[in-house]
Backbone of each chain as ProteinMPNN parsed JSONL, in Angstrom:
{"seq_chain_A": "AQKVTQAQTEISVVEKEDVTLDCVYETRDTTYYLFWYKQPPSGELVFLIRRNSFDEQNEISGRYSWNFQKSTSSFNFTITASQVVDSAVYFCALSEDNQGGKLIFGQGTELSVKP", "coords_chain_A": {"N_chain_A": [[8.189, -2.728, 33.492], [10.306, -0.767, 31.051], [8.626, 1.406, 28.511], [7.771, 3.156, 25.937], [5.462, 5.181, 24.293], [3.748, 6.802, 21.414], [1.594, 7.487, 19.972], [0.456, 9.02, 17.558], [0.847, 8.244, 14.985], [1.084, 9.643, 12.021], [0.779, 12.554, 11.087], [-0.623, 15.482, 9.387], [0.075, 18.8, 8.591], [-0.703, 22.542, 7.613], [1.633, 24.697, 6.696], [2.4, 26.924, 9.13], [0.651, 26.345, 10.581], [0.322, 25.219, 14.172], [1.473, 22.344, 15.792], [1.122, 19.472, 18.118], [3.082, 17.006, 19.47], [2.321, 14.028, 20.827], [3.686, 12.193, 23.463], [3.637, 9.544, 25.527], [5.11, 7.726, 28.877], [6.46, 4.627, 30.46], [7.971, 3.728, 33.073], [9.476, 2.438, 35.926], [11.414, 3.359, 37.383], [12.681, 6.158, 39.631], [14.341, 7.836, 38.991], [15.003, 9.231, 35.615], [15.487, 9.547, 32.347], [14.265, 11.62, 29.328], [14.127, 12.17, 25.919], [13.943, 14.087, 22.967], [14.117, 13.097, 19.341], [14.891, 14.029, 15.719], [14.025, 12.979, 12.768], [14.938, 13.451, 9.788], [14.513, 13.418, 6.308], [16.762, 13.0, 5.214], [17.719, 11.032, 7.085], [19.413, 10.873, 9.747], [19.689, 10.868, 12.604], [18.68, 13.496, 14.813], [19.806, 15.176, 17.607], [17.179, 16.64, 19.972], [16.173, 17.734, 22.301], [16.686, 17.174, 26.133], [15.671, 16.102, 29.05], [15.519, 15.63, 32.863], [14.195, 13.614, 35.164], [13.51, 14.853, 37.497], [13.198, 17.284, 36.992], [10.613, 19.142, 36.182], [10.34, 21.335, 34.658], [9.011, 23.228, 31.667], [10.064, 23.69, 28.665], [11.32, 26.064, 26.262], [12.659, 26.691, 22.726], [12.854, 28.593, 20.29], [10.816, 28.228, 18.106], [10.011, 25.831, 19.231], [8.189, 23.561, 21.761], [8.46, 22.169, 24.809], [6.383, 19.893, 26.863], [6.574, 18.844, 30.249], [5.227, 16.314, 31.983], [4.801, 15.025, 34.993], [3.061, 13.265, 36.655], [1.229, 12.794, 34.597], [2.816, 11.217, 33.304], [3.972, 12.177, 30.802], [5.696, 13.592, 28.027], [5.236, 15.835, 25.833], [5.751, 17.457, 22.746], [5.786, 20.618, 21.224], [5.406, 22.589, 18.276], [5.383, 25.545, 16.966], [4.016, 27.514, 14.782], [4.571, 26.191, 12.303], [7.049, 24.878, 9.809], [7.868, 24.061, 6.56], [10.133, 22.809, 6.711], [10.234, 21.162, 8.975], [9.235, 18.997, 8.418], [9.672, 15.478, 9.137], [10.523, 12.587, 10.646], [9.661, 12.106, 14.298], [11.031, 11.359, 17.194], [10.151, 10.233, 20.353], [12.052, 9.534, 23.366], [13.177, 7.231, 26.302], [15.408, 6.798, 28.877], [16.524, 4.934, 31.38], [18.338, 5.478, 34.544], [19.531, 3.527, 35.617], [20.66, 1.913, 33.561], [22.496, 2.264, 31.715], [22.42, 4.003, 30.302], [20.987, 3.392, 27.781], [18.776, 3.917, 25.25], [15.372, 3.608, 24.916], [12.967, 3.584, 22.519], [9.986, 5.498, 21.686], [7.651, 4.973, 18.627], [7.413, 6.769, 16.546], [6.776, 9.457, 15.418], [5.058, 10.609, 12.334], [5.725, 13.79, 10.737], [4.106, 15.922, 8.514], [4.637, 19.066, 6.568], [2.686, 20.753, 4.879], [2.664, 23.194, 2.174]], "CA_chain_A": [[8.979, -2.58, 32.158], [9.956, 0.347, 30.705], [7.66, 1.572, 27.217], [7.287, 4.692, 25.36], [4.125, 5.27, 23.325], [3.738, 7.601, 20.196], [0.327, 7.27, 19.463], [-0.017, 9.439, 16.613], [1.464, 7.764, 13.319], [1.344, 10.076, 11.036], [0.272, 13.847, 11.468], [-0.211, 16.164, 8.096], [-0.552, 20.102, 8.697], [-0.406, 23.197, 6.681], [2.277, 25.662, 7.09], [1.9, 27.967, 10.08], [-0.283, 25.852, 12.23], [0.652, 24.714, 15.344], [1.252, 21.087, 15.971], [1.816, 18.783, 19.188], [2.943, 15.552, 19.28], [2.145, 13.175, 21.915], [4.679, 11.054, 24.096], [3.375, 8.773, 27.211], [6.034, 6.796, 28.721], [6.154, 4.436, 31.493], [8.999, 3.589, 33.793], [9.434, 2.232, 37.558], [12.773, 4.26, 38.174], [12.394, 7.489, 40.061], [15.622, 8.763, 37.613], [15.196, 8.711, 34.316], [15.68, 10.803, 31.524], [13.479, 11.735, 28.407], [14.773, 12.809, 24.794], [13.502, 13.859, 21.705], [15.085, 13.357, 18.42], [14.147, 14.429, 14.724], [14.952, 12.043, 11.999], [14.434, 14.061, 8.489], [14.268, 12.487, 5.187], [18.224, 12.512, 4.772], [18.065, 9.727, 7.877], [20.271, 10.839, 10.231], [18.771, 11.128, 13.885], [19.101, 14.47, 15.453], [19.083, 15.481, 18.856], [16.535, 17.966, 19.942], [16.394, 18.246, 23.749], [17.015, 16.421, 27.111], [14.982, 16.516, 30.476], [15.607, 14.719, 33.432], [13.01, 13.453, 35.457], [13.335, 15.453, 38.742], [13.198, 18.764, 36.704], [9.774, 19.32, 35.495], [10.096, 23.036, 34.124], [8.977, 23.63, 30.781], [11.323, 24.463, 27.955], [10.965, 26.459, 24.78], [13.424, 27.253, 22.289], [12.185, 29.662, 19.332], [9.034, 27.601, 17.876], [9.572, 24.292, 19.769], [8.431, 23.85, 23.138], [8.099, 20.724, 25.584], [5.893, 20.088, 28.219], [6.763, 17.584, 30.85], [4.085, 16.292, 33.396], [5.292, 13.512, 35.546], [1.815, 13.199, 36.632], [0.242, 12.17, 33.3], [3.666, 10.291, 32.326], [3.862, 12.363, 29.344], [6.575, 14.785, 27.429], [4.66, 16.337, 24.545], [6.776, 18.632, 21.939], [4.983, 21.425, 20.148], [6.034, 23.039, 17.171], [4.554, 26.554, 16.555], [4.091, 28.142, 13.4], [5.073, 25.025, 11.492], [7.165, 25.171, 8.299], [8.18, 22.71, 5.695], [11.256, 22.174, 6.886], [9.937, 20.785, 10.253], [8.568, 17.724, 8.213], [10.166, 14.287, 9.446], [9.868, 11.945, 12.058], [9.979, 12.56, 15.38], [11.218, 9.886, 18.255], [10.52, 10.266, 22.111], [13.103, 7.946, 23.907], [13.263, 7.165, 27.563], [16.72, 6.202, 29.126], [16.715, 5.076, 32.883], [19.55, 5.989, 35.324], [20.597, 2.39, 35.997], [20.32, 1.192, 32.661], [23.573, 2.306, 30.916], [21.741, 5.065, 29.13], [20.334, 3.261, 26.522], [17.641, 4.436, 24.871], [13.942, 3.198, 24.656], [12.311, 4.698, 21.822], [8.542, 5.323, 20.61], [7.414, 4.316, 17.182], [7.825, 7.713, 16.1], [5.253, 10.468, 14.441], [6.047, 11.268, 10.764], [5.125, 14.857, 10.657], [4.311, 16.253, 6.897], [3.956, 20.159, 6.846], [2.499, 20.923, 3.311], [2.99, 24.482, 1.669]], "C_chain_A": [[8.878, -1.243, 31.785], [9.303, 0.648, 29.015], [7.913, 3.098, 27.14], [6.434, 4.744, 24.261], [4.272, 6.662, 22.48], [2.426, 7.015, 19.712], [0.203, 7.845, 18.187], [1.159, 9.092, 15.433], [1.877, 8.581, 12.814], [0.579, 11.551, 11.384], [0.662, 15.159, 10.0], [-1.11, 17.644, 8.891], [-0.086, 20.832, 7.497], [0.415, 24.059, 7.315], [1.551, 26.562, 7.832], [1.321, 27.44, 10.857], [0.624, 25.393, 12.99], [0.428, 23.398, 15.727], [1.924, 20.482, 17.272], [1.643, 17.417, 18.973], [3.348, 14.827, 20.666], [3.611, 11.908, 22.129], [4.275, 10.895, 25.488], [4.836, 7.75, 27.25], [5.768, 6.107, 30.037], [7.292, 3.665, 32.207], [8.948, 3.378, 35.479], [10.509, 2.863, 38.104], [12.142, 5.599, 38.66], [13.474, 8.448, 39.115], [15.168, 8.083, 36.68], [15.193, 9.691, 33.846], [14.745, 10.708, 30.164], [14.1, 12.66, 27.403], [13.508, 12.851, 23.659], [14.504, 14.191, 20.46], [14.014, 13.621, 17.297], [15.066, 13.578, 13.77], [14.406, 12.563, 10.264], [15.093, 12.898, 7.35], [15.761, 12.284, 4.813], [18.565, 11.445, 5.706], [18.606, 10.146, 9.029], [19.767, 11.222, 11.877], [19.481, 12.166, 14.893], [18.676, 15.064, 16.983], [18.306, 16.591, 19.164], [16.5, 18.613, 21.16], [16.047, 16.788, 24.742], [16.355, 16.433, 28.295], [14.939, 15.37, 31.539], [14.448, 14.866, 34.209], [12.846, 14.089, 37.105], [13.21, 17.237, 38.294], [12.108, 19.004, 35.73], [9.339, 20.615, 34.788], [9.785, 22.51, 32.583], [10.164, 23.951, 29.817], [10.611, 24.912, 26.459], [12.361, 26.626, 23.952], [13.064, 27.339, 20.448], [10.959, 28.861, 19.076], [9.065, 26.522, 18.208], [9.586, 24.603, 21.307], [7.993, 22.369, 23.799], [7.293, 20.681, 26.922], [6.095, 18.795, 28.584], [5.876, 17.608, 32.187], [4.634, 14.975, 33.682], [3.583, 13.017, 36.221], [0.605, 12.368, 36.005], [1.3, 10.821, 32.942], [3.842, 11.019, 30.883], [4.993, 13.331, 29.157], [6.385, 14.972, 26.138], [5.522, 17.365, 23.819], [5.566, 19.205, 21.178], [5.88, 22.235, 19.618], [5.108, 24.324, 16.66], [4.791, 27.166, 15.586], [4.815, 27.231, 12.549], [5.774, 25.743, 10.001], [7.875, 23.803, 7.625], [9.268, 22.156, 6.178], [11.091, 21.437, 8.316], [9.311, 19.447, 9.819], [9.639, 16.585, 8.304], [9.79, 13.443, 10.474], [10.552, 11.974, 12.853], [9.755, 11.327, 16.236], [11.042, 10.497, 19.428], [11.307, 9.173, 22.564], [12.949, 8.186, 25.699], [14.931, 6.206, 27.886], [16.382, 6.422, 30.947], [18.356, 4.903, 33.348], [20.27, 4.546, 35.285], [20.318, 1.13, 34.939], [21.762, 1.405, 31.445], [23.171, 3.758, 30.013], [21.21, 4.387, 27.947], [18.643, 3.31, 26.502], [16.438, 3.306, 24.195], [13.232, 4.152, 23.787], [10.623, 3.983, 21.335], [8.999, 4.812, 19.427], [7.362, 5.401, 16.326], [6.732, 8.36, 15.408], [6.057, 10.921, 13.132], [4.797, 12.433, 10.611], [5.207, 15.456, 9.143], [3.586, 17.753, 7.12], [3.962, 20.415, 5.382], [2.766, 22.748, 3.566], [1.767, 25.195, 1.824]], "O_chain_A": [[7.884, -0.541, 31.976], [9.726, -0.216, 28.247], [8.167, 3.936, 28.006], [6.846, 4.253, 23.211], [4.941, 7.57, 22.973], [2.421, 5.994, 19.024], [-0.289, 7.008, 17.431], [2.17, 9.753, 15.194], [3.102, 8.683, 12.872], [-0.393, 11.405, 12.126], [1.773, 15.591, 9.696], [-2.209, 17.711, 9.443], [0.596, 20.348, 6.593], [0.127, 24.328, 8.481], [0.441, 26.997, 7.526], [1.319, 27.908, 11.996], [1.744, 25.143, 12.544], [-0.73, 23.11, 16.029], [3.064, 20.828, 17.581], [0.686, 16.774, 18.543], [4.35, 14.995, 21.362], [4.212, 11.16, 21.357], [4.434, 11.703, 26.403], [5.447, 7.225, 26.319], [5.006, 6.671, 30.822], [7.484, 2.631, 31.566], [8.367, 4.204, 36.183], [10.575, 2.936, 39.331], [11.154, 6.063, 38.091], [13.268, 9.584, 38.688], [14.927, 6.877, 36.626], [14.984, 10.744, 34.448], [14.447, 9.545, 29.895], [14.558, 13.747, 27.755], [12.554, 12.092, 23.486], [15.355, 15.079, 20.41], [12.796, 13.561, 17.465], [16.288, 13.436, 13.819], [13.507, 11.948, 9.691], [15.841, 11.933, 7.506], [15.989, 11.339, 4.057], [19.577, 10.802, 5.428], [17.981, 9.443, 9.822], [19.433, 12.407, 11.905], [20.47, 11.927, 15.586], [17.543, 15.323, 17.388], [18.683, 17.642, 18.646], [16.727, 19.819, 21.262], [15.458, 15.761, 24.403], [16.876, 17.446, 28.763], [14.428, 14.288, 31.25], [13.725, 15.86, 34.144], [11.942, 13.634, 37.805], [13.152, 18.179, 39.085], [12.41, 19.094, 34.54], [8.191, 20.87, 34.424], [10.273, 21.429, 32.253], [11.183, 24.469, 30.274], [9.739, 24.355, 25.792], [13.323, 26.703, 24.717], [13.04, 26.421, 19.629], [10.077, 28.883, 19.935], [8.218, 25.812, 17.667], [10.326, 25.329, 21.971], [7.233, 21.593, 23.22], [7.573, 21.374, 27.9], [5.959, 17.807, 27.862], [5.787, 18.451, 33.08], [4.873, 14.064, 32.89], [3.3, 11.916, 35.749], [-0.349, 11.714, 36.426], [0.918, 9.745, 32.482], [3.834, 10.316, 29.873], [5.303, 13.953, 30.173], [7.114, 14.461, 25.288], [6.024, 18.205, 24.566], [4.642, 18.577, 20.662], [6.916, 22.61, 20.168], [4.126, 24.071, 15.963], [5.976, 27.457, 15.42], [5.833, 27.707, 12.046], [5.34, 26.676, 9.325], [8.284, 22.793, 8.197], [9.385, 20.935, 6.072], [12.191, 21.111, 8.762], [8.855, 18.731, 10.711], [10.574, 16.715, 7.514], [8.761, 13.62, 11.126], [11.776, 11.92, 12.737], [8.822, 10.525, 16.186], [11.828, 11.42, 19.644], [11.192, 8.02, 22.148], [12.634, 9.267, 26.196], [15.383, 5.252, 27.252], [16.127, 7.441, 31.588], [19.282, 4.383, 32.725], [21.452, 4.441, 34.957], [19.963, -0.028, 35.16], [21.887, 0.68, 30.458], [23.86, 4.287, 29.141], [21.003, 5.154, 27.007], [17.732, 2.963, 27.254], [16.584, 2.475, 23.298], [12.921, 5.29, 24.14], [10.204, 2.894, 20.942], [10.106, 4.375, 19.113], [7.247, 5.058, 15.149], [5.84, 7.713, 14.86], [7.185, 11.384, 12.96], [3.585, 12.28, 10.455], [6.304, 15.472, 8.585], [2.465, 17.895, 7.608], [4.984, 20.335, 4.7], [2.966, 23.374, 4.607], [1.691, 26.374, 1.478]]}, "seq_chain_B": "GAGVSQSPSNKVTEKGKDVELRCDPISGHTALYWYRQSLGQGLEFLIYFQGNSAPDKSGLPSDRFSAERTGGSVSTLTIQRTQQEDSAVYLCASRVGGQGAYEQYFGPGTRLTVT", "coords_chain_B": {"N_chain_B": [[33.254, 19.907, 15.355], [33.875, 16.783, 14.309], [31.516, 14.5, 13.79], [29.837, 11.514, 14.804], [30.681, 8.935, 12.767], [30.061, 6.215, 10.742], [30.581, 3.141, 8.465], [30.199, 0.517, 6.11], [28.269, 3.313, 4.19], [26.236, 1.834, 2.819], [25.313, -1.499, 2.585], [24.969, -4.549, 0.58], [24.497, -7.853, 0.936], [24.875, -11.256, 0.464], [22.541, -14.049, 1.243], [23.895, -15.63, 4.497], [26.331, -14.807, 4.074], [28.818, -13.133, 5.759], [29.133, -9.956, 7.416], [30.81, -7.159, 8.505], [30.555, -4.11, 10.585], [31.526, -0.722, 10.667], [31.79, 1.713, 13.05], [32.881, 4.879, 14.108], [33.147, 7.01, 16.769], [32.26, 9.683, 18.588], [35.233, 11.707, 19.428], [36.566, 11.319, 22.979], [34.412, 10.661, 23.714], [33.096, 8.529, 26.052], [31.158, 6.467, 25.812], [29.269, 4.453, 24.058], [27.021, 2.994, 21.607], [24.747, 0.853, 19.964], [22.333, 0.702, 17.743], [19.305, -0.861, 15.841], [17.286, 0.13, 13.384], [14.583, -0.794, 11.954], [11.52, -1.292, 9.9], [9.456, -3.052, 10.783], [10.2, -3.15, 13.634], [10.792, -0.966, 14.226], [12.811, 1.469, 16.441], [15.429, -0.259, 17.81], [17.493, -0.837, 20.589], [20.781, -2.333, 20.724], [23.566, -2.842, 21.687], [25.869, -1.905, 24.548], [28.613, -0.043, 25.168], [31.082, 0.749, 27.661], [33.414, 2.653, 28.447], [36.352, 0.634, 29.833], [34.605, -1.193, 30.925], [32.337, -4.428, 30.895], [30.382, -4.902, 28.064], [27.217, -4.289, 27.536], [25.331, -6.745, 26.331], [22.413, -7.109, 26.096], [20.59, -6.399, 23.963], [21.1, -7.644, 21.763], [19.923, -9.684, 19.256], [20.415, -12.397, 18.361], [22.776, -15.229, 18.771], [24.03, -14.718, 16.286], [25.223, -12.203, 16.123], [27.542, -10.098, 17.434], [29.979, -7.719, 19.031], [32.675, -5.451, 18.948], [34.85, -3.276, 20.987], [37.653, -1.281, 20.041], [40.36, 0.07, 21.639], [38.868, 1.623, 23.077], [37.708, 3.289, 21.209], [37.087, 3.091, 18.225], [34.713, 1.024, 16.787], [33.081, -2.135, 16.134], [30.688, -3.88, 14.654], [29.53, -7.194, 14.066], [27.779, -9.544, 11.768], [27.295, -12.552, 11.704], [26.414, -15.284, 9.006], [24.215, -14.056, 7.854], [20.81, -13.325, 7.634], [17.538, -12.877, 5.839], [16.012, -10.93, 7.615], [17.904, -9.587, 8.8], [18.007, -7.361, 7.452], [18.2, -4.025, 7.545], [18.46, -0.571, 9.067], [21.431, 0.376, 10.632], [22.557, 1.878, 13.213], [24.895, 3.803, 15.046], [25.529, 5.289, 18.026], [27.361, 7.811, 20.15], [28.394, 9.371, 23.225], [29.108, 11.216, 26.404], [30.561, 10.029, 29.099], [29.436, 8.268, 31.952], [25.94, 8.16, 33.675], [22.857, 7.672, 32.825], [22.504, 10.227, 32.023], [23.074, 11.6, 29.442], [22.874, 12.936, 26.196], [22.83, 10.981, 23.563], [24.61, 11.057, 20.393], [24.049, 10.789, 17.001], [25.339, 8.772, 14.405], [25.006, 8.359, 10.509], [24.295, 6.163, 9.885], [24.739, 2.576, 8.69], [22.974, 0.877, 6.085], [21.848, -1.889, 5.699], [21.354, -4.847, 3.492], [20.054, -7.712, 3.073], [20.164, -10.404, 0.349]], "CA_chain_B": [[34.07, 18.944, 15.564], [33.376, 15.753, 13.416], [30.409, 13.834, 14.519], [29.685, 9.797, 14.543], [30.819, 8.262, 11.425], [30.339, 4.875, 10.181], [30.863, 2.789, 7.422], [30.241, 1.648, 4.735], [26.707, 3.648, 4.12], [25.156, 0.608, 2.375], [25.944, -2.591, 2.273], [24.185, -5.436, 0.14], [25.252, -9.092, 0.821], [24.26, -12.19, 0.301], [22.102, -14.385, 3.02], [24.793, -16.767, 4.72], [27.402, -14.105, 4.106], [29.317, -12.187, 7.064], [29.133, -8.841, 7.346], [31.304, -5.859, 9.391], [30.158, -2.511, 10.233], [32.184, 0.277, 11.68], [31.601, 2.86, 13.808], [33.694, 5.791, 14.582], [32.655, 7.732, 17.485], [32.746, 11.243, 18.605], [36.464, 11.949, 19.891], [36.304, 11.756, 23.69], [32.636, 10.039, 23.976], [33.234, 7.178, 26.397], [29.94, 5.693, 25.956], [29.114, 4.036, 22.586], [25.684, 2.183, 21.317], [24.558, 0.356, 18.423], [20.768, 0.628, 17.279], [18.654, -1.06, 14.651], [16.24, 0.258, 12.813], [13.808, -1.39, 11.009], [10.098, -0.988, 9.413], [8.721, -3.534, 11.751], [10.409, -3.49, 14.594], [11.209, 0.174, 15.225], [14.562, 1.249, 16.728], [15.875, -0.956, 19.179], [18.972, -1.268, 21.165], [21.576, -3.698, 20.411], [24.686, -3.216, 22.595], [26.259, -0.714, 24.878], [29.694, -0.268, 25.447], [31.189, 2.361, 28.393], [35.074, 2.677, 29.217], [36.703, -0.548, 29.961], [33.436, -2.102, 31.455], [32.056, -5.467, 30.234], [29.685, -4.765, 27.48], [25.472, -4.621, 27.989], [24.595, -7.182, 25.117], [21.269, -7.224, 25.979], [19.482, -6.375, 22.972], [21.484, -8.591, 20.548], [18.944, -10.854, 18.599], [20.888, -13.686, 18.181], [24.674, -15.348, 18.613], [24.698, -14.593, 15.665], [25.406, -10.98, 16.589], [28.657, -9.899, 18.22], [30.296, -6.447, 18.517], [33.677, -5.417, 19.925], [35.483, -1.868, 20.749], [39.036, -1.705, 20.446], [41.035, 0.751, 22.134], [38.012, 2.378, 23.797], [37.252, 4.056, 20.53], [36.042, 2.437, 17.081], [33.684, -0.238, 17.368], [32.469, -3.235, 14.814], [29.577, -4.793, 14.715], [29.58, -8.19, 13.358], [26.838, -10.213, 11.754], [27.58, -13.797, 11.066], [25.445, -15.919, 8.418], [23.242, -13.143, 7.596], [19.502, -13.649, 7.291], [16.739, -11.488, 5.411], [15.213, -10.605, 8.518], [18.654, -8.409, 9.271], [17.88, -6.315, 6.621], [18.001, -2.944, 8.422], [19.741, 0.135, 9.399], [21.912, -0.097, 11.928], [22.657, 3.116, 13.482], [25.33, 3.823, 16.055], [25.542, 6.492, 18.707], [28.154, 8.18, 21.241], [28.067, 10.253, 24.33], [30.061, 11.208, 27.207], [30.241, 8.652, 30.057], [28.258, 8.615, 33.454], [24.63, 7.19, 33.857], [22.099, 8.092, 31.608], [22.107, 11.581, 31.765], [23.313, 12.644, 28.37], [22.083, 12.672, 24.956], [23.38, 10.413, 22.532], [24.824, 11.568, 19.182], [23.827, 9.46, 16.037], [25.848, 8.518, 12.814], [24.293, 8.302, 9.809], [23.593, 4.712, 9.794], [24.581, 1.756, 7.552], [22.254, 0.461, 5.596], [22.255, -3.417, 5.296], [20.527, -5.306, 2.533], [20.429, -9.328, 2.716], [19.298, -10.988, -0.643]], "C_chain_B": [[33.718, 17.886, 14.74], [32.574, 15.042, 14.51], [30.641, 12.258, 14.297], [29.976, 9.367, 12.903], [30.668, 6.727, 11.507], [30.317, 4.585, 8.476], [30.833, 1.267, 7.165], [28.621, 2.211, 4.799], [25.863, 3.046, 3.998], [26.2, -0.534, 2.283], [24.896, -3.7, 1.941], [25.058, -6.683, 0.478], [24.124, -10.219, 0.633], [23.822, -13.351, 1.559], [22.998, -15.783, 2.721], [26.131, -15.955, 4.84], [27.555, -13.757, 5.513], [29.493, -10.964, 6.582], [29.832, -7.687, 8.57], [30.987, -4.74, 8.901], [30.837, -1.786, 11.167], [31.661, 1.26, 11.928], [32.913, 3.952, 14.367], [32.948, 6.919, 15.612], [33.243, 9.358, 17.881], [34.076, 11.345, 19.766], [35.996, 12.238, 21.723], [34.892, 11.118, 24.295], [33.305, 8.554, 24.539], [32.233, 5.657, 26.131], [29.515, 5.315, 24.443], [28.126, 2.809, 22.559], [25.551, 1.983, 19.596], [23.257, 0.069, 18.438], [20.567, -0.346, 16.205], [17.604, -0.513, 14.199], [15.57, -0.398, 11.603], [12.286, -1.292, 10.675], [9.6, -1.75, 10.33], [8.895, -3.839, 12.781], [10.69, -1.922, 15.271], [12.636, 0.828, 15.226], [14.811, 0.722, 18.351], [17.34, -1.031, 19.306], [19.543, -2.683, 21.072], [22.851, -3.816, 21.473], [25.14, -1.828, 23.237], [27.664, -0.531, 25.46], [30.095, 1.199, 26.606], [32.716, 1.966, 29.101], [35.245, 1.247, 28.967], [35.343, -1.66, 30.636], [32.9, -3.609, 30.612], [30.697, -4.511, 29.375], [28.134, -5.231, 27.601], [25.455, -5.183, 26.407], [23.362, -7.767, 25.416], [20.305, -7.375, 25.274], [20.049, -7.068, 21.668], [20.27, -9.658, 20.199], [19.296, -12.051, 18.485], [22.442, -13.587, 18.708], [25.276, -15.087, 17.979], [25.417, -12.787, 15.17], [26.683, -10.528, 17.427], [29.093, -8.112, 17.816], [31.573, -6.203, 19.438], [34.239, -3.916, 19.739], [36.738, -2.174, 21.04], [39.597, -0.187, 20.849], [40.105, 2.183, 22.65], [37.29, 3.876, 22.381], [36.447, 3.175, 19.309], [35.634, 1.019, 17.375], [33.188, -0.941, 15.942], [31.451, -3.88, 15.246], [29.786, -5.852, 13.647], [28.431, -8.891, 12.819], [26.986, -11.621, 10.819], [26.34, -14.717, 10.068], [24.188, -15.086, 8.336], [22.074, -13.816, 6.785], [18.96, -12.522, 6.572], [16.292, -10.853, 6.424], [16.441, -9.539, 9.204], [18.959, -7.703, 8.503], [17.188, -5.088, 7.771], [18.705, -1.884, 8.314], [20.306, 0.138, 10.546], [22.956, 1.107, 11.837], [23.521, 2.853, 14.931], [25.473, 5.476, 16.635], [26.628, 6.379, 19.937], [27.913, 9.109, 22.147], [29.365, 10.322, 25.238], [29.35, 10.448, 28.38], [29.316, 9.143, 30.924], [27.088, 7.771, 33.026], [24.188, 7.792, 32.603], [21.669, 9.267, 30.952], [22.293, 12.519, 30.559], [22.802, 12.142, 27.451], [23.392, 12.032, 24.446], [23.267, 11.082, 20.895], [24.999, 10.353, 18.089], [24.807, 9.369, 14.885], [24.947, 8.365, 11.939], [23.772, 7.108, 9.181], [24.694, 3.899, 8.507], [23.444, 0.914, 7.116], [22.313, -1.129, 4.825], [21.023, -4.096, 4.633], [20.739, -6.936, 2.159], [19.356, -9.774, 1.741], [19.224, -12.19, -0.628]], "O_chain_B": [[32.733, 18.353, 14.169], [32.823, 14.979, 15.714], [31.6, 11.854, 13.638], [29.189, 9.684, 12.01], [31.223, 6.111, 12.416], [30.131, 5.379, 7.554], [31.454, 0.617, 8.005], [27.799, 1.55, 5.433], [24.798, 3.192, 4.599], [27.404, -0.535, 2.025], [24.001, -3.91, 2.76], [26.276, -6.593, 0.322], [22.898, -10.105, 0.649], [24.506, -13.543, 2.564], [23.058, -16.569, 1.776], [26.994, -16.355, 5.622], [26.693, -13.981, 6.363], [29.953, -10.783, 5.454], [29.132, -7.489, 9.563], [30.977, -4.277, 7.76], [30.812, -2.088, 12.36], [30.99, 1.828, 11.067], [33.822, 3.502, 15.064], [32.144, 7.687, 15.084], [34.274, 9.949, 17.559], [33.836, 11.048, 20.937], [35.224, 13.168, 21.956], [34.563, 11.286, 25.47], [33.841, 7.696, 23.839], [32.448, 4.448, 26.21], [29.509, 6.28, 23.68], [28.284, 1.815, 23.268], [25.956, 2.545, 18.578], [22.918, -0.864, 19.165], [21.572, -0.72, 15.6], [16.667, -0.824, 14.933], [16.046, -0.466, 10.47], [11.746, -1.158, 11.773], [9.026, -0.981, 11.102], [8.148, -4.669, 13.299], [10.783, -1.695, 16.477], [13.441, 0.767, 14.298], [14.523, 1.117, 19.481], [18.177, -1.226, 18.424], [19.013, -3.778, 21.263], [23.056, -4.893, 22.032], [24.894, -0.764, 22.67], [27.728, -1.091, 26.555], [29.611, 2.326, 26.492], [32.975, 1.19, 30.021], [34.564, 0.627, 28.15], [35.453, -2.885, 30.678], [33.308, -3.642, 29.451], [30.122, -3.589, 29.952], [27.854, -6.42, 27.747], [25.533, -4.435, 25.433], [23.167, -8.921, 25.032], [19.334, -8.099, 25.497], [19.42, -7.005, 20.611], [19.821, -10.387, 21.084], [18.401, -12.896, 18.507], [23.13, -12.6, 18.97], [26.497, -14.982, 18.095], [25.928, -12.431, 14.108], [26.428, -10.912, 18.568], [28.754, -7.448, 16.836], [31.581, -6.678, 20.574], [34.17, -3.344, 18.651], [37.11, -2.975, 21.897], [39.107, 0.737, 20.199], [40.466, 3.36, 22.633], [36.689, 4.929, 22.592], [35.338, 2.674, 19.495], [36.177, 0.151, 18.06], [32.974, -0.336, 14.892], [31.468, -4.448, 16.338], [30.151, -5.551, 12.51], [27.668, -8.9, 13.785], [26.835, -11.727, 9.602], [25.234, -14.745, 10.608], [23.144, -15.546, 8.799], [22.138, -14.521, 5.779], [19.52, -11.427, 6.53], [16.058, -9.716, 6.014], [16.068, -8.726, 10.05], [20.088, -7.215, 8.542], [16.194, -5.143, 8.497], [19.654, -1.948, 7.533], [19.628, -0.116, 11.541], [23.8, 1.357, 10.976], [23.153, 2.046, 15.785], [25.513, 6.514, 15.974], [26.836, 5.352, 20.584], [26.999, 9.855, 21.794], [30.412, 9.722, 24.997], [28.153, 10.27, 28.607], [28.579, 10.12, 30.79], [27.172, 6.86, 32.203], [24.834, 8.253, 31.662], [20.955, 9.476, 29.972], [21.93, 13.692, 30.472], [22.254, 11.043, 27.537], [24.557, 12.327, 24.711], [22.246, 11.476, 20.332], [25.721, 9.358, 18.161], [24.926, 10.511, 14.44], [23.832, 8.191, 12.431], [23.017, 7.036, 8.212], [25.283, 4.522, 7.623], [22.975, 0.183, 7.989], [22.719, -1.399, 3.695], [19.883, -3.974, 5.081], [21.406, -7.347, 1.21], [18.142, -9.693, 1.928], [18.507, -12.774, -1.441]]}, "name": "protein", "num_of_chains": 2, "seq": "AQKVTQAQTEISVVEKEDVTLDCVYETRDTTYYLFWYKQPPSGELVFLIRRNSFDEQNEISGRYSWNFQKSTSSFNFTITASQVVDSAVYFCALSEDNQGGKLIFGQGTELSVKPGAGVSQSPSNKVTEKGKDVELRCDPISGHTALYWYRQSLGQGLEFLIYFQGNSAPDKSGLPSDRFSAERTGGSVSTLTIQRTQQEDSAVYLCASRVGGQGAYEQYFGPGTRLTVT"}
């Protein structure tokens, strides 16, 4: 069965610190997709990134970077030089190729960046 | 362009009443999803529509829940005989068609409170 685990419920950092949000997934499919979403206090889920199971290349977008490792079934998210505006709940999600794209979400990690 | 819209943004209803929640997906998106976000259960998949195919209803928690999608666009989620445990934020998302490869874009949600 598919499952996503975000072991960190809450993280608190001071502005400019680097922070890594962990995500571990379980799936029996060979083709699957991983996502990160941000949910700021306003409540709307914002798409950040998608990775395909056959592409393990890490990705960097500005202060954000993602590390995908199939060997450990992990898809971790790092924010470099965090800012107060990064404060939000971050969700990791999985979809399997034969399941119509429905997302299985982790429980979320609440990140608080203090000035 | 316009994102996913949902109405109403907030709904308070008495236990036992029926409610209808509406979702307008992004124009051109053939896949539409409903999710529920509650404190105890996190983000849960409810139902999925793809084009003219039969919907995937595997996430609906009981037969009090139903949904339809008219003309391949607007969707309505109906909850009959509401119960207090139905209180949650109901999120709608849409994406382009195909398998699970594409990211979903979420609406702002409808916060349902059953008193």
